[in-house]
C-alpha positions as CSV (number, residue, x, y, z in Angstrom):
1,X,-5.6,-28.0,-26.3
2,X,-2.9,-26.2,-25.3
3,X,-0.4,-28.3,-23.9
4,X,2.0,-25.7,-22.0
5,X,-1.1,-23.7,-20.8
6,X,-2.4,-26.9,-18.9
7,X,1.3,-27.7,-17.8
8,X,1.6,-24.2,-16.2
9,X,-1.7,-24.5,-14.6
10,X,-0.9,-28.1,-12.9
11,X,2.2,-26.8,-12.0
12,X,0.7,-23.6,-10.3
13,X,-1.8,-25.9,-8.8
14,X,0.8,-28.3,-7.6
15,X,2.8,-25.2,-5.7
16,X,-0.3,-23.9,-4.2
17,X,-1.0,-27.5,-2.4
18,X,2.6,-27.7,-1.4
19,X,2.2,-24.0,0.1
20,X,-1.2,-25.2,2.3
21,X,0.5,-28.4,3.0
22,X,3.1,-26.4,4.7
23,X,0.7,-23.6,6.1
24,X,-1.3,-27.0,7.8
25,X,2.1,-28.3,9.1
26,X,3.2,-25.1,10.6
27,X,-0.5,-24.9,12.3
28,X,-0.1,-28.8,13.5
29,X,3.0,-27.3,15.2
30,X,1.9,-24.6,16.8
31,X,-1.0,-26.7,18.6
32,X,1.3,-29.1,19.7
33,X,2.8,-26.0,21.3
34,X,6.5,-27.7,20.4
35,X,7.4,-24.1,18.6
36,X,7.8,-20.4,19.4
37,X,6.1,-18.8,16.6
38,X,3.8,-15.7,15.8
39,X,1.4,-15.0,12.8
40,X,1.5,-11.9,11.2
41,X,-1.2,-11.7,8.7
42,X,0.1,-11.6,5.1
43,X,3.4,-12.0,6.4
44,X,2.9,-15.4,7.6
45,X,4.5,-17.3,10.3
46,X,8.0,-16.4,12.2
47,X,9.9,-18.1,14.5
48,X,12.9,-17.1,16.4
49,X,15.3,-18.7,13.9
50,X,13.7,-17.5,10.9
51,X,14.2,-14.0,12.1
52,X,17.6,-15.0,13.0
53,X,18.8,-16.4,10.0
54,X,16.7,-13.4,8.1
55,X,19.1,-10.6,10.2
56,X,22.3,-12.5,9.5
57,X,21.8,-11.8,5.9
58,X,20.7,-7.8,6.5
59,X,22.1,-6.6,9.3
60,X,24.5,-5.0,7.1
61,X,22.2,-2.6,5.4
62,X,21.5,0.3,7.5
63,X,18.0,1.1,6.4
64,X,16.9,-2.2,7.4
65,X,18.8,-2.0,10.6
66,X,16.7,1.3,11.0
67,X,13.4,-0.3,10.1
68,X,13.9,-3.1,12.9
69,X,15.0,-0.4,15.6
70,X,12.5,2.1,15.1
71,X,9.6,-0.5,14.7
72,X,11.1,-2.7,17.8
73,X,10.9,0.5,19.9
74,X,7.3,1.0,19.1
75,X,5.8,-2.7,19.1
76,X,2.4,-3.0,17.9
77,X,2.6,1.0,16.8
78,X,2.4,1.8,13.3
79,X,5.2,3.4,12.0
80,X,5.5,6.1,8.9
81,X,8.2,5.7,6.3
82,X,9.1,9.3,6.9
83,X,9.6,8.6,10.3
84,X,11.8,5.6,9.1
85,X,13.5,7.8,6.6
86,X,14.3,10.6,9.3
87,X,15.8,7.9,11.3
88,X,17.8,6.4,8.9
89,X,19.4,9.3,7.1
90,X,19.0,7.5,3.8
91,X,17.5,9.2,0.5
92,X,14.0,7.7,-0.1
93,X,15.3,5.7,-2.9
94,X,18.1,4.1,-1.0
95,X,15.4,3.3,2.0
96,X,13.2,1.7,-0.7
97,X,16.3,-0.3,-2.4
98,X,17.1,-1.8,1.0
99,X,13.8,-2.9,1.9
100,X,13.8,-4.5,-1.6
101,X,16.9,-6.4,-0.5
102,X,15.5,-7.9,2.4
103,X,12.5,-9.0,0.2
104,X,15.2,-10.6,-2.0
105,X,17.0,-12.2,1.0
106,X,13.5,-13.4,2.4
107,X,12.4,-15.2,-0.9
108,X,16.0,-17.2,-1.2
109,X,15.6,-18.1,2.5
110,X,11.9,-19.0,2.8
111,X,10.4,-19.5,-0.8
112,X,8.6,-16.3,-0.8
113,X,8.9,-12.7,0.0
114,X,7.8,-11.9,3.7
115,X,9.0,-9.5,6.5
116,X,9.1,-10.0,10.0
117,X,7.6,-6.6,10.1
118,X,4.1,-5.9,8.8
119,X,3.7,-3.7,6.0
120,X,0.8,-1.7,4.2
121,X,0.3,1.4,2.2
122,X,-1.6,4.0,4.4
123,X,-4.6,5.9,3.5
124,X,-4.2,8.8,0.9
125,X,-4.1,12.2,2.9
126,X,-7.6,14.1,2.5
127,X,-5.7,17.2,1.5
128,X,-4.5,14.9,-1.7
129,X,-0.9,13.6,-2.5
130,X,0.7,10.5,-1.7
131,X,-0.3,7.6,0.4
132,X,2.3,6.5,2.8
133,X,3.7,3.4,3.6
134,X,3.0,2.0,7.2
135,X,5.2,-0.5,9.6
136,X,4.4,-2.3,12.5
137,X,6.6,-5.0,14.3
138,X,4.6,-7.4,16.6
139,X,5.6,-7.4,20.2
140,X,6.7,-10.7,20.7
141,X,9.0,-10.0,17.4
142,X,10.3,-7.0,18.8
143,X,11.4,-9.1,21.8
144,X,13.3,-11.8,19.7
145,X,15.0,-9.2,17.9
146,X,15.9,-7.2,21.1
147,X,17.9,-10.3,22.2
148,X,19.4,-10.8,18.5
149,X,20.8,-7.2,18.1
150,X,22.7,-7.3,21.7
C-alpha cells in the first residue's frame, strides 16, 4: 500500500468536504436572507464585502479597472477581450498579466481563484482563428461596484 498516495487522497477528500460545508453554510445564510449575496456559477457566491476586499487590493491595476468599468457599463451583457483591451489601452499580454494578478489576489483572500465577473472562452470564429475571452458582470455586482468606485 502506498501510504503517501493514500494520505494525499484523504487530504484532498477532506478539502472537498470543507468546500461543501462552506457552500452549504453559505446557502443557509442566503436562505435566512441575512446576507446580500449573488451566485455567479463557476465564480461562486459574492457579497458586497467580498467585492470591496478584492477591489481594495486590485484598484491600482489599470487593466482590472478597465475590466470592471466596461463590464459594469454593460451589466448582464458579454464583453469581448478585444473591447476590453481597446478600453484599457494595454498590450494584450499586460492585460492578461493583470487578470492573473487579480486571480492570485482572490485566491489569497478567498482560498480559491474566482472573480466577481463571469468569464469564459467564446466560440471559435467560423472563419477560423482563435476563440476570444468573454466577460460579464451581474447587474447586482455592477450596482455594488458603482458604489465602491465613487
